[in-house]
Chimera marker file (.cmm) of the C-alpha trace (Angstrom):
<marker_set name="trace">
<marker id="1" x="-39.176" y="-238.774" z="-69.379" r="1" g="1" b="0" radius="0.5"/>
<marker id="2" x="-41.948" y="-240.634" z="-71.180" r="1" g="1" b="0" radius="0.5"/>
<marker id="3" x="-41.091" y="-244.205" z="-72.261" r="1" g="1" b="0" radius="0.5"/>
<marker id="4" x="-43.015" y="-246.618" z="-74.464" r="1" g="1" b="0" radius="0.5"/>
<marker id="5" x="-42.223" y="-249.918" z="-72.707" r="1" g="1" b="0" radius="0.5"/>
<marker id="6" x="-44.226" y="-251.941" z="-75.211" r="1" g="1" b="0" radius="0.5"/>
<marker id="7" x="-41.607" y="-251.278" z="-77.910" r="1" g="1" b="0" radius="0.5"/>
<marker id="8" x="-38.913" y="-253.356" z="-76.169" r="1" g="1" b="0" radius="0.5"/>
<marker id="9" x="-41.252" y="-256.342" z="-76.064" r="1" g="1" b="0" radius="0.5"/>
<marker id="10" x="-42.486" y="-256.066" z="-79.655" r="1" g="1" b="0" radius="0.5"/>
<marker id="11" x="-39.253" y="-255.133" z="-81.502" r="1" g="1" b="0" radius="0.5"/>
<marker id="12" x="-35.564" y="-255.963" z="-81.597" r="1" g="1" b="0" radius="0.5"/>
<marker id="13" x="-33.549" y="-252.740" z="-81.597" r="1" g="1" b="0" radius="0.5"/>
<marker id="14" x="-31.178" y="-252.264" z="-84.513" r="1" g="1" b="0" radius="0.5"/>
<marker id="15" x="-30.283" y="-248.577" z="-84.119" r="1" g="1" b="0" radius="0.5"/>
<marker id="16" x="-31.410" y="-245.584" z="-82.049" r="1" g="1" b="0" radius="0.5"/>
<marker id="17" x="-31.496" y="-241.909" z="-82.965" r="1" g="1" b="0" radius="0.5"/>
<marker id="18" x="-32.221" y="-238.798" z="-80.915" r="1" g="1" b="0" radius="0.5"/>
<marker id="19" x="-34.216" y="-236.209" z="-82.836" r="1" g="1" b="0" radius="0.5"/>
<marker id="20" x="-35.900" y="-232.904" z="-82.279" r="1" g="1" b="0" radius="0.5"/>
<marker id="21" x="-39.617" y="-232.445" z="-82.810" r="1" g="1" b="0" radius="0.5"/>
<marker id="22" x="-41.636" y="-229.540" z="-84.188" r="1" g="1" b="0" radius="0.5"/>
<marker id="23" x="-44.311" y="-228.522" z="-81.652" r="1" g="1" b="0" radius="0.5"/>
<marker id="24" x="-46.820" y="-225.798" z="-80.796" r="1" g="1" b="0" radius="0.5"/>
<marker id="25" x="-46.641" y="-223.906" z="-77.462" r="1" g="1" b="0" radius="0.5"/>
<marker id="26" x="-49.593" y="-225.649" z="-75.833" r="1" g="1" b="0" radius="0.5"/>
<marker id="27" x="-48.079" y="-229.032" z="-76.763" r="1" g="1" b="0" radius="0.5"/>
<marker id="28" x="-44.846" y="-228.111" z="-74.999" r="1" g="1" b="0" radius="0.5"/>
<marker id="29" x="-46.788" y="-227.281" z="-71.852" r="1" g="1" b="0" radius="0.5"/>
<marker id="30" x="-48.556" y="-230.670" z="-71.925" r="1" g="1" b="0" radius="0.5"/>
<marker id="31" x="-45.306" y="-232.560" z="-72.558" r="1" g="1" b="0" radius="0.5"/>
<marker id="32" x="-43.460" y="-230.854" z="-69.703" r="1" g="1" b="0" radius="0.5"/>
<marker id="33" x="-46.429" y="-231.829" z="-67.534" r="1" g="1" b="0" radius="0.5"/>
<marker id="34" x="-45.873" y="-235.475" z="-68.536" r="1" g="1" b="0" radius="0.5"/>
<marker id="35" x="-49.166" y="-235.892" z="-70.408" r="1" g="1" b="0" radius="0.5"/>
<marker id="36" x="-48.010" y="-237.781" z="-73.490" r="1" g="1" b="0" radius="0.5"/>
<marker id="37" x="-48.813" y="-241.232" z="-74.814" r="1" g="1" b="0" radius="0.5"/>
<marker id="38" x="-46.440" y="-242.959" z="-77.233" r="1" g="1" b="0" radius="0.5"/>
<marker id="39" x="-48.267" y="-246.314" z="-77.168" r="1" g="1" b="0" radius="0.5"/>
<marker id="40" x="-49.764" y="-246.367" z="-80.680" r="1" g="1" b="0" radius="0.5"/>
<marker id="41" x="-47.234" y="-244.009" z="-82.273" r="1" g="1" b="0" radius="0.5"/>
<marker id="42" x="-45.109" y="-244.823" z="-85.296" r="1" g="1" b="0" radius="0.5"/>
<marker id="43" x="-42.975" y="-242.884" z="-87.801" r="1" g="1" b="0" radius="0.5"/>
<marker id="44" x="-43.410" y="-242.577" z="-91.547" r="1" g="1" b="0" radius="0.5"/>
<marker id="45" x="-41.823" y="-240.700" z="-94.445" r="1" g="1" b="0" radius="0.5"/>
<marker id="46" x="-43.703" y="-238.094" z="-96.463" r="1" g="1" b="0" radius="0.5"/>
<marker id="47" x="-41.836" y="-236.369" z="-99.307" r="1" g="1" b="0" radius="0.5"/>
<marker id="48" x="-38.431" y="-237.054" z="-97.738" r="1" g="1" b="0" radius="0.5"/>
<marker id="49" x="-39.396" y="-235.820" z="-94.261" r="1" g="1" b="0" radius="0.5"/>
<marker id="50" x="-40.004" y="-237.953" z="-91.170" r="1" g="1" b="0" radius="0.5"/>
<marker id="51" x="-43.267" y="-237.590" z="-89.204" r="1" g="1" b="0" radius="0.5"/>
<marker id="52" x="-44.741" y="-239.173" z="-86.062" r="1" g="1" b="0" radius="0.5"/>
<marker id="53" x="-48.322" y="-240.394" z="-86.335" r="1" g="1" b="0" radius="0.5"/>
<marker id="54" x="-50.530" y="-241.509" z="-83.449" r="1" g="1" b="0" radius="0.5"/>
<marker id="55" x="-48.700" y="-239.732" z="-80.622" r="1" g="1" b="0" radius="0.5"/>
<marker id="56" x="-51.331" y="-238.409" z="-78.227" r="1" g="1" b="0" radius="0.5"/>
<marker id="57" x="-50.639" y="-235.063" z="-76.520" r="1" g="1" b="0" radius="0.5"/>
<marker id="58" x="-53.824" y="-234.059" z="-74.648" r="1" g="1" b="0" radius="0.5"/>
<marker id="59" x="-54.908" y="-230.426" z="-74.640" r="1" g="1" b="0" radius="0.5"/>
<marker id="60" x="-53.829" y="-228.305" z="-71.691" r="1" g="1" b="0" radius="0.5"/>
<marker id="61" x="-56.055" y="-225.774" z="-69.923" r="1" g="1" b="0" radius="0.5"/>
<marker id="62" x="-55.005" y="-222.749" z="-71.958" r="1" g="1" b="0" radius="0.5"/>
<marker id="63" x="-56.654" y="-220.434" z="-74.436" r="1" g="1" b="0" radius="0.5"/>
<marker id="64" x="-54.546" y="-221.768" z="-77.313" r="1" g="1" b="0" radius="0.5"/>
<marker id="65" x="-55.290" y="-225.396" z="-78.013" r="1" g="1" b="0" radius="0.5"/>
<marker id="66" x="-53.986" y="-227.973" z="-80.439" r="1" g="1" b="0" radius="0.5"/>
<marker id="67" x="-55.200" y="-231.148" z="-82.071" r="1" g="1" b="0" radius="0.5"/>
<marker id="68" x="-54.109" y="-234.051" z="-79.789" r="1" g="1" b="0" radius="0.5"/>
<marker id="69" x="-53.427" y="-236.654" z="-82.503" r="1" g="1" b="0" radius="0.5"/>
<marker id="70" x="-51.985" y="-234.553" z="-85.310" r="1" g="1" b="0" radius="0.5"/>
<marker id="71" x="-48.874" y="-235.633" z="-87.233" r="1" g="1" b="0" radius="0.5"/>
<marker id="72" x="-45.686" y="-234.004" z="-85.965" r="1" g="1" b="0" radius="0.5"/>
<marker id="73" x="-42.490" y="-233.454" z="-87.923" r="1" g="1" b="0" radius="0.5"/>
<marker id="74" x="-39.208" y="-234.866" z="-86.633" r="1" g="1" b="0" radius="0.5"/>
<marker id="75" x="-36.100" y="-232.749" z="-87.119" r="1" g="1" b="0" radius="0.5"/>
<marker id="76" x="-33.123" y="-234.735" z="-88.402" r="1" g="1" b="0" radius="0.5"/>
<marker id="77" x="-30.170" y="-234.191" z="-90.695" r="1" g="1" b="0" radius="0.5"/>
<marker id="78" x="-30.599" y="-235.069" z="-94.361" r="1" g="1" b="0" radius="0.5"/>
<marker id="79" x="-27.940" y="-237.834" z="-94.271" r="1" g="1" b="0" radius="0.5"/>
<marker id="80" x="-29.675" y="-239.554" z="-91.347" r="1" g="1" b="0" radius="0.5"/>
<marker id="81" x="-33.039" y="-239.338" z="-93.117" r="1" g="1" b="0" radius="0.5"/>
<marker id="82" x="-31.631" y="-240.924" z="-96.267" r="1" g="1" b="0" radius="0.5"/>
<marker id="83" x="-29.991" y="-243.700" z="-94.224" r="1" g="1" b="0" radius="0.5"/>
<marker id="84" x="-33.278" y="-244.395" z="-92.403" r="1" g="1" b="0" radius="0.5"/>
<marker id="85" x="-35.274" y="-244.413" z="-95.617" r="1" g="1" b="0" radius="0.5"/>
<marker id="86" x="-32.917" y="-246.981" z="-97.149" r="1" g="1" b="0" radius="0.5"/>
<marker id="87" x="-33.166" y="-249.228" z="-94.080" r="1" g="1" b="0" radius="0.5"/>
<marker id="88" x="-36.966" y="-249.301" z="-94.312" r="1" g="1" b="0" radius="0.5"/>
<marker id="89" x="-36.602" y="-251.258" z="-97.561" r="1" g="1" b="0" radius="0.5"/>
<marker id="90" x="-35.121" y="-254.129" z="-95.510" r="1" g="1" b="0" radius="0.5"/>
<marker id="91" x="-38.361" y="-254.580" z="-93.553" r="1" g="1" b="0" radius="0.5"/>
<marker id="92" x="-37.411" y="-252.499" z="-90.523" r="1" g="1" b="0" radius="0.5"/>
<marker id="93" x="-39.746" y="-250.105" z="-88.688" r="1" g="1" b="0" radius="0.5"/>
<marker id="94" x="-39.202" y="-246.713" z="-87.059" r="1" g="1" b="0" radius="0.5"/>
<marker id="95" x="-40.869" y="-246.347" z="-83.657" r="1" g="1" b="0" radius="0.5"/>
<marker id="96" x="-40.679" y="-243.530" z="-81.076" r="1" g="1" b="0" radius="0.5"/>
<marker id="97" x="-39.302" y="-245.042" z="-77.860" r="1" g="1" b="0" radius="0.5"/>
<marker id="98" x="-38.646" y="-242.164" z="-75.430" r="1" g="1" b="0" radius="0.5"/>
<marker id="99" x="-39.510" y="-238.488" z="-75.133" r="1" g="1" b="0" radius="0.5"/>
<marker id="100" x="-37.519" y="-236.292" z="-72.771" r="1" g="1" b="0" radius="0.5"/>
<marker id="101" x="-36.615" y="-232.685" z="-71.966" r="1" g="1" b="0" radius="0.5"/>
<marker id="102" x="-32.932" y="-231.723" z="-72.152" r="1" g="1" b="0" radius="0.5"/>
<marker id="103" x="-31.086" y="-229.504" z="-69.673" r="1" g="1" b="0" radius="0.5"/>
<marker id="104" x="-31.597" y="-226.586" z="-72.037" r="1" g="1" b="0" radius="0.5"/>
<marker id="105" x="-35.369" y="-227.147" z="-72.076" r="1" g="1" b="0" radius="0.5"/>
<marker id="106" x="-35.520" y="-228.693" z="-75.543" r="1" g="1" b="0" radius="0.5"/>
<marker id="107" x="-37.870" y="-231.609" z="-76.152" r="1" g="1" b="0" radius="0.5"/>
<marker id="108" x="-36.238" y="-234.587" z="-77.844" r="1" g="1" b="0" radius="0.5"/>
<marker id="109" x="-37.569" y="-237.911" z="-79.096" r="1" g="1" b="0" radius="0.5"/>
<marker id="110" x="-35.517" y="-241.100" z="-79.151" r="1" g="1" b="0" radius="0.5"/>
<marker id="111" x="-36.604" y="-243.148" z="-82.140" r="1" g="1" b="0" radius="0.5"/>
<marker id="112" x="-35.674" y="-246.765" z="-82.687" r="1" g="1" b="0" radius="0.5"/>
<marker id="113" x="-35.038" y="-248.595" z="-85.903" r="1" g="1" b="0" radius="0.5"/>
<marker id="114" x="-36.360" y="-252.023" z="-85.069" r="1" g="1" b="0" radius="0.5"/>
<marker id="115" x="-37.320" y="-255.370" z="-86.456" r="1" g="1" b="0" radius="0.5"/>
<marker id="116" x="-40.583" y="-256.939" z="-85.311" r="1" g="1" b="0" radius="0.5"/>
<marker id="117" x="-40.251" y="-259.999" z="-83.080" r="1" g="1" b="0" radius="0.5"/>
<marker id="118" x="-42.008" y="-263.267" z="-83.756" r="1" g="1" b="0" radius="0.5"/>
<marker id="119" x="-43.926" y="-265.011" z="-80.969" r="1" g="1" b="0" radius="0.5"/>
<marker id="120" x="-41.078" y="-267.412" z="-80.208" r="1" g="1" b="0" radius="0.5"/>
<marker id="121" x="-38.627" y="-264.478" z="-79.983" r="1" g="1" b="0" radius="0.5"/>
<marker id="122" x="-40.864" y="-262.801" z="-77.398" r="1" g="1" b="0" radius="0.5"/>
<marker id="123" x="-40.990" y="-265.984" z="-75.350" r="1" g="1" b="0" radius="0.5"/>
<marker id="124" x="-37.230" y="-266.437" z="-75.413" r="1" g="1" b="0" radius="0.5"/>
<marker id="125" x="-36.592" y="-262.813" z="-74.392" r="1" g="1" b="0" radius="0.5"/>
<marker id="126" x="-39.044" y="-263.198" z="-71.467" r="1" g="1" b="0" radius="0.5"/>
<marker id="127" x="-37.283" y="-266.420" z="-70.445" r="1" g="1" b="0" radius="0.5"/>
<marker id="128" x="-33.878" y="-264.703" z="-70.508" r="1" g="1" b="0" radius="0.5"/>
<marker id="129" x="-35.260" y="-261.841" z="-68.444" r="1" g="1" b="0" radius="0.5"/>
<marker id="130" x="-36.644" y="-264.255" z="-65.815" r="1" g="1" b="0" radius="0.5"/>
<marker id="131" x="-33.345" y="-266.172" z="-65.630" r="1" g="1" b="0" radius="0.5"/>
<marker id="132" x="-31.413" y="-262.947" z="-65.152" r="1" g="1" b="0" radius="0.5"/>
<marker id="133" x="-33.801" y="-261.801" z="-62.409" r="1" g="1" b="0" radius="0.5"/>
<marker id="134" x="-33.438" y="-265.147" z="-60.591" r="1" g="1" b="0" radius="0.5"/>
<marker id="135" x="-29.643" y="-264.972" z="-60.780" r="1" g="1" b="0" radius="0.5"/>
<marker id="136" x="-29.669" y="-261.441" z="-59.357" r="1" g="1" b="0" radius="0.5"/>
<marker id="137" x="-31.883" y="-262.591" z="-56.458" r="1" g="1" b="0" radius="0.5"/>
<marker id="138" x="-29.578" y="-265.456" z="-55.560" r="1" g="1" b="0" radius="0.5"/>
<marker id="139" x="-26.512" y="-263.215" z="-55.536" r="1" g="1" b="0" radius="0.5"/>
<link id1="1" id2="2" r="1" g="1" b="0" radius="0.2"/>
<link id1="2" id2="3" r="1" g="1" b="0" radius="0.2"/>
<link id1="3" id2="4" r="1" g="1" b="0" radius="0.2"/>
<link id1="4" id2="5" r="1" g="1" b="0" radius="0.2"/>
<link id1="5" id2="6" r="1" g="1" b="0" radius="0.2"/>
<link id1="6" id2="7" r="1" g="1" b="0" radius="0.2"/>
<link id1="7" id2="8" r="1" g="1" b="0" radius="0.2"/>
<link id1="8" id2="9" r="1" g="1" b="0" radius="0.2"/>
<link id1="9" id2="10" r="1" g="1" b="0" radius="0.2"/>
<link id1="10" id2="11" r="1" g="1" b="0" radius="0.2"/>
<link id1="11" id2="12" r="1" g="1" b="0" radius="0.2"/>
<link id1="12" id2="13" r="1" g="1" b="0" radius="0.2"/>
<link id1="13" id2="14" r="1" g="1" b="0" radius="0.2"/>
<link id1="14" id2="15" r="1" g="1" b="0" radius="0.2"/>
<link id1="15" id2="16" r="1" g="1" b="0" radius="0.2"/>
<link id1="16" id2="17" r="1" g="1" b="0" radius="0.2"/>
<link id1="17" id2="18" r="1" g="1" b="0" radius="0.2"/>
<link id1="18" id2="19" r="1" g="1" b="0" radius="0.2"/>
<link id1="19" id2="20" r="1" g="1" b="0" radius="0.2"/>
<link id1="20" id2="21" r="1" g="1" b="0" radius="0.2"/>
<link id1="21" id2="22" r="1" g="1" b="0" radius="0.2"/>
<link id1="22" id2="23" r="1" g="1" b="0" radius="0.2"/>
<link id1="23" id2="24" r="1" g="1" b="0" radius="0.2"/>
<link id1="24" id2="25" r="1" g="1" b="0" radius="0.2"/>
<link id1="25" id2="26" r="1" g="1" b="0" radius="0.2"/>
<link id1="26" id2="27" r="1" g="1" b="0" radius="0.2"/>
<link id1="27" id2="28" r="1" g="1" b="0" radius="0.2"/>
<link id1="28" id2="29" r="1" g="1" b="0" radius="0.2"/>
<link id1="29" id2="30" r="1" g="1" b="0" radius="0.2"/>
<link id1="30" id2="31" r="1" g="1" b="0" radius="0.2"/>
<link id1="31" id2="32" r="1" g="1" b="0" radius="0.2"/>
<link id1="32" id2="33" r="1" g="1" b="0" radius="0.2"/>
<link id1="33" id2="34" r="1" g="1" b="0" radius="0.2"/>
<link id1="34" id2="35" r="1" g="1" b="0" radius="0.2"/>
<link id1="35" id2="36" r="1" g="1" b="0" radius="0.2"/>
<link id1="36" id2="37" r="1" g="1" b="0" radius="0.2"/>
<link id1="37" id2="38" r="1" g="1" b="0" radius="0.2"/>
<link id1="38" id2="39" r="1" g="1" b="0" radius="0.2"/>
<link id1="39" id2="40" r="1" g="1" b="0" radius="0.2"/>
<link id1="40" id2="41" r="1" g="1" b="0" radius="0.2"/>
<link id1="41" id2="42" r="1" g="1" b="0" radius="0.2"/>
<link id1="42" id2="43" r="1" g="1" b="0" radius="0.2"/>
<link id1="43" id2="44" r="1" g="1" b="0" radius="0.2"/>
<link id1="44" id2="45" r="1" g="1" b="0" radius="0.2"/>
<link id1="45" id2="46" r="1" g="1" b="0" radius="0.2"/>
<link id1="46" id2="47" r="1" g="1" b="0" radius="0.2"/>
<link id1="47" id2="48" r="1" g="1" b="0" radius="0.2"/>
<link id1="48" id2="49" r="1" g="1" b="0" radius="0.2"/>
<link id1="49" id2="50" r="1" g="1" b="0" radius="0.2"/>
<link id1="50" id2="51" r="1" g="1" b="0" radius="0.2"/>
<link id1="51" id2="52" r="1" g="1" b="0" radius="0.2"/>
<link id1="52" id2="53" r="1" g="1" b="0" radius="0.2"/>
<link id1="53" id2="54" r="1" g="1" b="0" radius="0.2"/>
<link id1="54" id2="55" r="1" g="1" b="0" radius="0.2"/>
<link id1="55" id2="56" r="1" g="1" b="0" radius="0.2"/>
<link id1="56" id2="57" r="1" g="1" b="0" radius="0.2"/>
<link id1="57" id2="58" r="1" g="1" b="0" radius="0.2"/>
<link id1="58" id2="59" r="1" g="1" b="0" radius="0.2"/>
<link id1="59" id2="60" r="1" g="1" b="0" radius="0.2"/>
<link id1="60" id2="61" r="1" g="1" b="0" radius="0.2"/>
<link id1="61" id2="62" r="1" g="1" b="0" radius="0.2"/>
<link id1="62" id2="63" r="1" g="1" b="0" radius="0.2"/>
<link id1="63" id2="64" r="1" g="1" b="0" radius="0.2"/>
<link id1="64" id2="65" r="1" g="1" b="0" radius="0.2"/>
<link id1="65" id2="66" r="1" g="1" b="0" radius="0.2"/>
<link id1="66" id2="67" r="1" g="1" b="0" radius="0.2"/>
<link id1="67" id2="68" r="1" g="1" b="0" radius="0.2"/>
<link id1="68" id2="69" r="1" g="1" b="0" radius="0.2"/>
<link id1="69" id2="70" r="1" g="1" b="0" radius="0.2"/>
<link id1="70" id2="71" r="1" g="1" b="0" radius="0.2"/>
<link id1="71" id2="72" r="1" g="1" b="0" radius="0.2"/>
<link id1="72" id2="73" r="1" g="1" b="0" radius="0.2"/>
<link id1="73" id2="74" r="1" g="1" b="0" radius="0.2"/>
<link id1="74" id2="75" r="1" g="1" b="0" radius="0.2"/>
<link id1="75" id2="76" r="1" g="1" b="0" radius="0.2"/>
<link id1="76" id2="77" r="1" g="1" b="0" radius="0.2"/>
<link id1="77" id2="78" r="1" g="1" b="0" radius="0.2"/>
<link id1="78" id2="79" r="1" g="1" b="0" radius="0.2"/>
<link id1="79" id2="80" r="1" g="1" b="0" radius="0.2"/>
<link id1="80" id2="81" r="1" g="1" b="0" radius="0.2"/>
<link id1="81" id2="82" r="1" g="1" b="0" radius="0.2"/>
<link id1="82" id2="83" r="1" g="1" b="0" radius="0.2"/>
<link id1="83" id2="84" r="1" g="1" b="0" radius="0.2"/>
<link id1="84" id2="85" r="1" g="1" b="0" radius="0.2"/>
<link id1="85" id2="86" r="1" g="1" b="0" radius="0.2"/>
<link id1="86" id2="87" r="1" g="1" b="0" radius="0.2"/>
<link id1="87" id2="88" r="1" g="1" b="0" radius="0.2"/>
<link id1="88" id2="89" r="1" g="1" b="0" radius="0.2"/>
<link id1="89" id2="90" r="1" g="1" b="0" radius="0.2"/>
<link id1="90" id2="91" r="1" g="1" b="0" radius="0.2"/>
<link id1="91" id2="92" r="1" g="1" b="0" radius="0.2"/>
<link id1="92" id2="93" r="1" g="1" b="0" radius="0.2"/>
<link id1="93" id2="94" r="1" g="1" b="0" radius="0.2"/>
<link id1="94" id2="95" r="1" g="1" b="0" radius="0.2"/>
<link id1="95" id2="96" r="1" g="1" b="0" radius="0.2"/>
<link id1="96" id2="97" r="1" g="1" b="0" radius="0.2"/>
<link id1="97" id2="98" r="1" g="1" b="0" radius="0.2"/>
<link id1="98" id2="99" r="1" g="1" b="0" radius="0.2"/>
<link id1="99" id2="100" r="1" g="1" b="0" radius="0.2"/>
<link id1="100" id2="101" r="1" g="1" b="0" radius="0.2"/>
<link id1="101" id2="102" r="1" g="1" b="0" radius="0.2"/>
<link id1="102" id2="103" r="1" g="1" b="0" radius="0.2"/>
<link id1="103" id2="104" r="1" g="1" b="0" radius="0.2"/>
<link id1="104" id2="105" r="1" g="1" b="0" radius="0.2"/>
<link id1="105" id2="106" r="1" g="1" b="0" radius="0.2"/>
<link id1="106" id2="107" r="1" g="1" b="0" radius="0.2"/>
<link id1="107" id2="108" r="1" g="1" b="0" radius="0.2"/>
<link id1="108" id2="109" r="1" g="1" b="0" radius="0.2"/>
<link id1="109" id2="110" r="1" g="1" b="0" radius="0.2"/>
<link id1="110" id2="111" r="1" g="1" b="0" radius="0.2"/>
<link id1="111" id2="112" r="1" g="1" b="0" radius="0.2"/>
<link id1="112" id2="113" r="1" g="1" b="0" radius="0.2"/>
<link id1="113" id2="114" r="1" g="1" b="0" radius="0.2"/>
<link id1="114" id2="115" r="1" g="1" b="0" radius="0.2"/>
<link id1="115" id2="116" r="1" g="1" b="0" radius="0.2"/>
<link id1="116" id2="117" r="1" g="1" b="0" radius="0.2"/>
<link id1="117" id2="118" r="1" g="1" b="0" radius="0.2"/>
<link id1="118" id2="119" r="1" g="1" b="0" radius="0.2"/>
<link id1="119" id2="120" r="1" g="1" b="0" radius="0.2"/>
<link id1="120" id2="121" r="1" g="1" b="0" radius="0.2"/>
<link id1="121" id2="122" r="1" g="1" b="0" radius="0.2"/>
<link id1="122" id2="123" r="1" g="1" b="0" radius="0.2"/>
<link id1="123" id2="124" r="1" g="1" b="0" radius="0.2"/>
<link id1="124" id2="125" r="1" g="1" b="0" radius="0.2"/>
<link id1="125" id2="126" r="1" g="1" b="0" radius="0.2"/>
<link id1="126" id2="127" r="1" g="1" b="0" radius="0.2"/>
<link id1="127" id2="128" r="1" g="1" b="0" radius="0.2"/>
<link id1="128" id2="129" r="1" g="1" b="0" radius="0.2"/>
<link id1="129" id2="130" r="1" g="1" b="0" radius="0.2"/>
<link id1="130" id2="131" r="1" g="1" b="0" radius="0.2"/>
<link id1="131" id2="132" r="1" g="1" b="0" radius="0.2"/>
<link id1="132" id2="133" r="1" g="1" b="0" radius="0.2"/>
<link id1="133" id2="134" r="1" g="1" b="0" radius="0.2"/>
<link id1="134" id2="135" r="1" g="1" b="0" radius="0.2"/>
<link id1="135" id2="136" r="1" g="1" b="0" radius="0.2"/>
<link id1="136" id2="137" r="1" g="1" b="0" radius="0.2"/>
<link id1="137" id2="138" r="1" g="1" b="0" radius="0.2"/>
<link id1="138" id2="139" r="1" g="1" b="0" radius="0.2"/>
</marker_set>
């Protein structure tokens, strides 16, 4: 499982969705090897379809290669896409949070509909996290 930990610090989660992703064979091999970076990735709409931009999947040592930073299509139902597109009007952002392989061998991406945190929100969430950690230590 590949997780983008930076997302939890930068955004407040509103909703999460699990989606499929359209990949090439050499990309699947790299992902199952754990060589993926979701750090600078984000999602955008193009003609009613949802794509991930900035996700880095390095090339594997095979004869068939792929472009590491190409845009990849996310596979979602039409109703979910329409709902997401409407929520973007309210100033929310779609960010890929996790990438994992299911029991059946399918690669899924967990995307988050989030609202960007202000500096004071980040400080308060860090403070809450520290207080919780201290309470757990004392118990």
